[in-house]
C-alpha positions in Angstrom: 11.7 -4.9 -21.6 15.1 -4.4 -20.1 17.1 -4.9 -23.3 18.7 -1.5 -23.9 18.5 -1.3 -27.6 14.6 -2.3 -27.1 14.2 0.4 -24.6 16.0 2.8 -26.6 13.7 1.9 -29.7 10.8 2.4 -27.5 11.7 5.7 -26.3 12.3 7.0 -29.8 9.2 5.5 -31.2 7.1 7.1 -28.3 8.6 10.6 -28.5 9.8 10.4 -24.9 12.4 13.2 -24.3 12.8 12.8 -20.6 12.8 10.0 -18.0 11.7 10.0 -14.2 14.4 7.6 -12.6 12.6 6.9 -9.2 12.6 5.2 -6.2 10.8 5.2 -2.7 12.2 5.4 0.7 10.3 4.2 4.0 7.1 6.4 3.6 6.6 5.0 0.2 6.6 8.6 -1.3 8.3 8.6 -4.7 11.6 10.4 -5.4 13.3 11.1 -8.5 15.5 12.6 -11.1 14.7 13.9 -14.4 17.2 12.5 -17.1 17.1 13.6 -20.6 16.3 10.6 -22.9 19.6 11.3 -24.9 21.3 10.1 -21.5 19.4 6.9 -21.4 22.3 4.6 -21.6 23.9 6.3 -18.8 20.9 6.2 -16.6 20.7 2.5 -17.4 24.1 2.1 -15.9 23.4 4.1 -12.8 24.1 7.7 -13.6 21.2 8.8 -11.3 22.7 9.5 -8.1 21.2 11.0 -4.8 22.3 12.1 -1.5 20.5 9.6 0.6 20.3 11.4 3.8 18.4 14.2 1.9 15.7 11.9 0.5 14.1 10.6 3.8 14.4 7.5 5.6 16.7 5.1 3.5 19.5 4.3 6.0 21.9 7.0 5.1 23.5 9.8 6.9 25.1 13.0 5.4 28.5 11.2 5.5 27.5 8.2 3.3 28.3 7.9 -0.2 25.8 8.6 -3.2 23.0 6.2 -3.8 22.7 5.1 -7.5 19.2 4.3 -8.8 19.1 1.5 -11.2 16.0 1.4 -13.2 13.9 -1.5 -14.0 12.5 -0.7 -17.5 9.8 -3.4 -16.9 8.1 -0.7 -14.9 8.4 2.1 -17.8 5.2 4.2 -17.7 4.5 7.1 -20.2 2.8 9.9 -18.4 -0.8 10.1 -20.2 -0.9 13.8 -19.4 2.7 14.3 -20.4 3.5 11.9 -23.0 7.0 13.2 -23.7 7.8 12.0 -20.2 8.0 8.6 -18.7 8.4 7.3 -15.1 10.5 4.2 -14.1 11.0 2.5 -11.0 14.6 1.9 -9.6 16.3 -0.1 -7.2 19.2 1.5 -5.0 22.9 0.4 -5.0 25.5 2.0 -3.1 29.2 1.4 -4.1 28.3 -1.3 -6.5 26.0 -3.4 -4.0 22.3 -3.8 -3.5 21.1 -1.4 -0.7 19.4 -3.3 2.1 17.4 -0.2 2.9 15.8 -0.1 -0.4 12.2 -1.1 -0.1 11.9 -2.3 -4.0 15.0 -4.5 -3.5 13.4 -6.0 0.0 10.4 -6.9 -2.0 12.4 -8.3 -4.9 14.2 -10.7 -2.4 11.0 -11.7 -0.9 9.5 -12.6 -4.4 12.5 -14.6 -5.3 12.4 -16.7 -2.2 8.8 -17.3 -2.9 9.7 -18.3 -6.5 12.3 -20.5 -5.4 9.5 -22.5 -3.4 7.3 -22.6 -6.7 5.2 -19.6 -6.1 4.3 -16.3 -7.9 2.6 -13.8 -5.6 -0.2 -11.9 -7.3 -2.0 -9.1 -5.9 -4.5 -6.3 -6.5 -5.3 -3.1 -4.4 -8.2 -0.9 -3.6 -6.8 2.6 -3.2 -9.1 5.0 -1.7 -8.3 8.7 -1.6 -9.9 12.2 -0.5 -10.1 15.3 -2.7 -9.8 18.3 -0.6 -9.4 22.4 -0.7 -8.6 24.8 1.8 -11.3 26.9 3.3 -11.3 30.4 4.4 -9.4 29.4 7.6 -6.6 27.7 5.7 -7.7 24.3 6.8 -8.3 21.5 4.3 -11.8 20.0 4.0 -13.7 17.8 1.6 -13.9 20.2 -1.6 -17.5 19.8 -2.9 -19.9 21.8 -0.9 -22.8 19.9 -2.2 -21.2 16.5 -1.1 -22.9 16.4 2.4 -25.0 13.1 2.7 -24.6 11.1 5.8 -24.5 8.0 3.6 -22.8 9.3 0.4 -21.3 5.9 -0.8 -21.9 5.3 -4.5 -24.1 8.6 -4.5 -24.7 9.0 -8.3 -24.9 12.9 -7.9 -21.9 13.2 -6.2 -20.1 10.8 -8.8 -21.6 12.9 -11.8 -20.1 16.2 -10.4 -16.6 14.6 -10.4 -16.8 12.7 -13.7 -14.3 15.0 -15.3 -11.7 14.2 -13.0 -12.7 10.7 -12.5 -13.0 9.8 -16.1 -9.6 11.4 -16.7 -7.9 8.9 -14.1 -9.9 6.2 -15.7 -8.9 6.8 -19.3 -5.4 7.3 -18.1 -5.4 3.8 -16.7 -7.0 2.3 -19.6 -4.0 4.1 -21.8 -1.6 2.4 -19.5 -3.0 -1.1 -20.0 -3.9 -1.7 -16.3 -7.6 -2.5 -17.1 -9.7 -0.4 -14.5 -12.9 -2.1 -13.7 -14.7 -0.5 -10.9 -14.7 3.3 -9.9 -16.9 4.8 -7.1 -17.7 7.4 -4.8 -16.7 5.8 -1.5 -18.1 5.9 2.2 -16.9 9.4 3.3 -17.7 12.8 1.7 -15.3 13.5 -1.3 -13.8 10.2 -0.9 -13.1 8.0 -4.2 -11.8 4.7 -4.9 -10.5 3.3 -8.6 -9.5 -0.3 -8.9 -7.6 -2.1 -11.8 -6.8 -5.6 -12.6 -4.3 -7.6 -10.5 -1.0 -8.5 -11.4 2.2 -10.0 -10.2 3.3 -8.3 -6.9 6.1 -6.2 -7.9 4.1 -4.6 -10.8 1.3 -3.9 -8.3 3.5 -2.3 -6.1 5.1 -0.2 -8.7 1.8 0.7 -10.3 0.2 1.6 -6.6 3.3 4.0 -6.2 2.6 5.3 -9.5 -1.0 5.5 -9.2 -0.8 7.6 -6.0 1.4 10.1 -7.5 -0.8 10.4 -10.5 -3.8 10.9 -8.6 -2.2 13.6 -6.8 -1.0 15.3 -10.0 -4.2 15.4 -11.7 -5.9 16.8 -8.7 -3.5 19.6 -8.6 -4.3 20.3 -12.2 -8.0 20.8 -10.8 -6.8 23.0 -7.9 -7.4 20.3 -5.2 -5.4 18.2 -2.9 -5.7 14.5 -3.2 -4.7 12.4 0.0 -4.4 8.9 1.0 -4.0 9.7 4.6 -5.7 7.0 6.6 -7.8 9.2 8.9 -7.9 12.7 7.7 -11.0 13.8 9.4 -12.6 12.6 12.8 -16.1 12.2 11.6 -15.4 10.5 8.2 -14.3 7.0 7.3 -10.8 6.6 6.3 -8.6 5.7 3.4 -8.2 1.8 2.7 -5.8 0.3 0.6 -6.9 -3.2 0.9 -5.0 -6.0 -0.9 -6.5 -8.9 -2.7 -3.8 -12.0 -2.4 -3.3 -15.1 -4.3 -0.3 -17.6 -5.1 0.2 -19.0 -8.5 2.1 -21.9 -9.8 5.5 -20.5 -10.9 5.7 -22.9 -13.9 2.1 -23.7 -14.8 0.7 -20.0 -14.0 -2.3 -21.4 -12.4 -4.1 -20.1 -9.4 -2.9 -22.2 -6.5 -5.5 -20.8 -4.1 -8.5 -21.8 -5.9 -10.5 -24.9 -5.1 -14.0 -24.6 -6.6 -15.2 -27.5 -4.3 -14.4 -25.7 -1.1 -17.5 -23.5 0.1 -15.3 -20.5 -0.1 -13.4 -21.5 -3.1 -10.1 -21.5 -1.6 -7.6 -24.5 -1.5 -5.8 -26.0 1.6 -2.8 -24.0 0.7 -4.6 -20.6 0.8 -6.1 -21.5 4.4 -2.4 -22.1 5.5 -1.3 -18.9 4.0 -4.5 -17.2 5.6 -3.4 -19.0 8.8 0.1 -17.2 8.7 -1.5 -14.0 8.1 -3.5 -14.4 11.2 -0.4 -15.8 13.2 1.7 -12.7 12.6 -1.3 -10.3 12.0 -0.2 -7.8 15.1 3.4 -7.7 13.9 2.2 -7.0 10.2 0.0 -4.2 11.7 3.1 -2.5 12.1 3.9 -2.3 8.3 0.3 -2.3 6.9 -1.0 0.4 9.3 2.4 2.4 9.6 1.3 5.5 10.9 0.2 7.0 14.2 -2.9 8.2 12.2 -3.4 4.5 10.8 -4.9 3.5 14.2 -7.6 6.4 14.2 -9.0 4.5 11.2 -10.3 1.3 12.9 -13.7 0.8 14.4 -17.2 0.7 12.8 -15.9 2.6 9.7 -14.9 -0.6 7.5 -11.7 -1.0 9.3 -10.8 -4.2 11.2 -10.4 -4.4 14.7 -10.0 -8.5 15.3 -7.9 -11.2 14.2 -10.6 -13.1 12.0 -11.5 -13.9 8.6 -14.8 -14.5 6.9 -16.6 -14.7 3.7 -17.7 -11.5 2.0 -18.0 -9.8 5.3 -16.2 -6.6 5.5 -16.0 -6.7 9.4 -13.3 -9.1 9.1 -9.7 -8.7 8.9 -9.5 -11.0 6.2 -12.3 -11.2 3.7 -13.1 -13.8 1.2 -14.6 -11.9 -1.7 -14.6 -14.6 -4.3 -13.1 -18.1 -4.9 -9.1 -18.2 -5.3 -8.1 -15.1 -3.5 -8.4 -13.3 0.0 -8.2 -9.7 0.7 -6.3 -8.1 3.8 -8.3 -5.3 5.1 -5.7 -3.7 7.7 -3.6 -2.1 4.7 -4.2 1.5 4.9 -3.4 4.4 2.7 -0.1 5.3 4.4 1.4 1.8 3.6 4.6 1.3 1.6 3.4 -0.8 -1.1 6.7 -2.7 -1.3 7.0 -3.2 2.5 3.4 -4.3 2.8 4.0 -7.0 0.0 7.1 -8.3 1.6 5.6 -8.6 5.0 2.3 -10.1 4.0 3.9 -12.7 1.6 6.4 -13.9 4.4 3.5 -14.2 7.0 1.6 -16.3 4.4 4.6 -18.5 3.4 5.3 -19.3 7.1 1.7 -20.2 7.3 2.2 -22.7 4.5 5.5 -23.8 5.8 4.0 -24.6 9.2 0.8 -25.8 7.9 -0.9 -23.3 10.1 -4.7 -23.6 10.4 -6.9 -20.6 9.5 -9.3 -21.4 12.4 -13.0 -21.1 12.3 -14.7 -18.8 9.6 -16.5 -15.9 11.3 -19.7 -14.7 10.0 -21.0 -12.3 12.6 -21.1 -8.4 12.2 -18.3 -7.9 14.7 -18.7 -4.6 15.0 -22.1 -5.4 17.1 -20.6 -8.4 19.2 -20.2 -7.8 22.8 -16.3 -7.7 24.0 -17.2 -10.5 26.5 -18.3 -12.8 23.8 -15.4 -12.1 21.5 -12.9 -13.1 24.5 -15.1 -16.2 25.3 -14.7 -17.3 21.6 -11.1 -16.8 21.8 -10.9 -13.9 19.2 -7.6 -11.8 19.6 -7.6 -8.2 19.0 -5.3 -6.2 16.5 -2.9 -3.5 17.9 -4.7 -0.4 19.0 -1.8 2.0 18.3 1.3 2.4 16.6 3.3 1.6 19.8 1.6 -1.5 20.4 2.4 -2.9 16.8 5.9 -1.9 17.0 6.2 -4.1 20.1 4.7 -7.1 18.2 6.8 -6.5 15.3 10.0 -6.5 17.6 9.3 -10.0 18.7 8.2 -11.5 15.2 11.4 -13.2 13.6 9.4 -14.1 10.5 8.4 -10.5 9.4 11.7 -9.1 10.7 13.8 -11.6 8.8 11.6 -10.7 5.5 12.7 -7.0 6.1 16.2 -7.9 6.6 18.0 -7.6 9.8 19.5 -4.4 9.4 16.3 -2.8 7.8 14.2 -4.4 10.6 15.9 -2.8 13.1 16.1 0.4 11.4 12.1 0.3 10.8 11.6 -0.1 14.5 14.0 2.9 15.3 12.2 5.3 12.7 8.7 4.3 13.7 9.3 4.6 17.5 10.7 7.9 17.0 7.6 8.8 15.0 5.4 7.5 18.1 7.7 9.7 20.6 7.1 12.8 18.4 3.5 12.1 18.5 3.1 11.1 22.0 5.3 14.2 23.2 3.0 16.6 21.3 -0.1 18.3 22.6 -3.0 18.1 20.7 -6.0 20.4 20.4 -8.3 18.0 22.0 -6.1 18.2 25.1 -6.1 21.8 25.0 -10.0 22.1 24.5 -10.6 19.4 27.2 -7.9 20.1 30.0 -6.9 24.0 29.7 -9.8 25.5 31.3 -10.0 22.7 33.7 -7.0 22.4 35.7 
């Protein structure tokens, strides 16, 4: 729906008075301008200008010309809780040209490359989040004082206490036509997950971006803070955002990953794609697990540690939950949906191009296998911290090329600065363990 007359009629019919012309920078956090609907035509032509340096990491300094947000009305989403307002995802232009530092533009380029090769990338996402409140000391904690079970996953009592908020979110997704199908209390106290139907990757990335904002907005209406932070609490499971992926025939719209004769239901093409993900796994971690905090999620809390794949086995990096799709479990709640899709698709396509093998399927509980045995079997490790992941990314021409040479170098620079700030800070743990000893 990018025909301006059609969009204008839709806006009038729905009673939309305002539009949020939105984009994301490196963090994936949406930025926006509020545009009255009477200026729809102006917005469509790029009237929403931004001082890029003020928006975050998007490749601009204070001396650079304004960025213009060009809306993609295919993403137009009426706010279910405020029906006179609609959100629309945009691509950034500067001085009439596509901006190489715009994450959505970067993904569109990678998707166009895949389509030239005959593929459409379809994905679904499992977005986990916590609901928190401030305690008397001003620190955030799980908000439900009754949610204290050691194993709270799928707990009916905790789910029931949150029906008002969760059913509100589910009804909103139904209203939007996203077809939410599975919604539950997750593995940590006051942690939840809502899943909706898969779609073409750009649509999924747009929806993921909108979803995270919507959850925060609804939580605020209930006096709570929602967070997708990978590891908010030392003692609790962290937030994943697992990606379910498949390639489809661009002309026939058939699933090219599906082979019902295979024991896992995967085609040879899917195994090559999987091989590409494994080949580039260490570099991918810098994109799919992009923060210092991401690497505190790993371990025996449903987060992968080793570069492996298996059937419906949640200790593997790649899980095959059913025929015709694979699930990457390294993606966490801080990942930029556009950049994560870009990098994973590039790695998978490289696996297809080079006919990389997926290797042996692993059916073990990897959390219980001794280190010596893992090494004897040739099982490699995912990066243990952001610095290590960035080192792998710097050497990976395939992933860097997908990001673009300018953006790849910029990403490394920004993230290395983030690592340095973290490394140079003194934590409470250090103070508690060293201050009175030395």
